[in-house]
C-alpha positions in Angstrom: 6.4 18.2 11.4 4.4 17.5 7.8 1.7 14.9 8.3 0.9 15.1 4.6 -0.3 11.5 3.2 3.1 12.1 0.9 5.3 12.8 4.4 3.6 9.9 6.0 4.0 7.6 3.2 8.1 8.8 2.8 8.4 8.1 6.4 7.0 4.8 6.0 9.1 4.0 2.9 12.3 5.3 4.6 11.8 3.0 7.4 11.4 -0.2 4.9 14.0 0.5 2.2 16.7 -0.9 4.7 15.3 -4.6 4.8 16.7 -7.0 2.6 15.2 -7.2 -0.8 13.2 -4.0 -0.8 13.1 -1.5 -3.2 11.4 1.8 -4.4 10.0 2.5 -8.0 7.2 4.2 -9.7 3.9 2.7 -11.3 0.6 4.2 -12.5 2.9 7.6 -12.0 3.0 6.8 -8.1 6.1 6.3 -5.9 5.8 2.7 -5.1 7.5 0.4 -2.6 8.9 -3.3 -3.9 9.8 -6.5 -2.4 12.0 -9.0 -4.3 10.8 -6.6 -7.4 7.1 -7.0 -6.6 5.0 -3.9 -6.0 3.1 -4.2 -2.7 2.2 -0.8 -1.8 1.7 2.7 -3.6 0.6 6.2 -2.8 -2.0 7.3 -5.2 -3.7 10.6 -4.8 -3.1 10.9 -1.2 -4.1 7.2 -0.3 -2.1 4.4 0.7 -2.9 1.3 -1.9 -1.9 -1.9 -0.8 -1.9 -5.6 -2.3 -3.7 -7.8 0.4 -5.5 -11.3 0.0 -8.8 -10.7 -1.5 -10.5 -11.5 1.9 -8.9 -8.8 3.4 -9.5 -6.4 0.7 -13.2 -7.1 1.3 -13.1 -7.0 4.9 -11.4 -3.5 4.7 -13.9 -2.5 2.3 -17.0 -3.7 4.3 -15.3 -1.8 7.2 -15.3 1.3 5.7 -11.5 1.6 6.3 -10.7 1.1 2.6 -12.0 1.4 -0.8 -11.8 -0.4 -4.1 -8.9 0.4 -6.1 -9.1 0.9 -9.7 -5.8 1.7 -11.8 -7.9 3.2 -14.5 -9.4 0.2 -16.1 -13.0 0.9 -15.3 -12.8 -2.4 -12.9 -11.5 -2.3 -9.3 -8.5 -4.8 -8.9 -9.3 -7.5 -6.6 -6.4 -7.7 -4.6 -5.6 -4.1 -4.2 -7.3 -1.5 -1.6 -7.0 1.9 -1.2 -6.9 3.5 2.3 -7.7 7.1 3.3 -5.0 9.2 4.9 -7.4 9.7 7.6 -6.4 6.0 8.6 -2.7 6.8 8.0 -2.2 5.5 11.6 -2.8 1.9 10.3 -0.4 2.6 7.3 2.4 0.8 8.9 0.6 -2.3 9.8 -1.2 -2.4 6.5 2.3 -2.3 4.7 3.5 -5.2 6.7 0.8 -7.2 5.8 1.0 -6.4 2.2 4.8 -7.2 2.0 4.3 -10.4 3.9 1.6 -11.2 1.7 3.8 -10.4 -1.9 6.9 -11.9 -0.5 6.5 -14.4 2.5 9.4 -15.0 4.5 10.6 -18.5 5.3 
């Protein structure tokens, strides 16, 4: 079984798509996951990029589990963090956090 970042992300996408209000698309030329039409995760250059509250993004960066994500504007996005494939064992949890942040249940 392939463990490339693309394969790991694809398996996570397949697990998410069956949930209510979930869809897939493209942004910045990358595959993305959406909930209620809002992007919460994408794969960019082999890294998982997720939308999280700024304090959580700051924590992930400070702990070196994540890096600031710059969508090409020359300035990192405050609520987006990129996580290397070497930490792909954490990707599912981060996807769940991002989905809940973008579209809270309840």
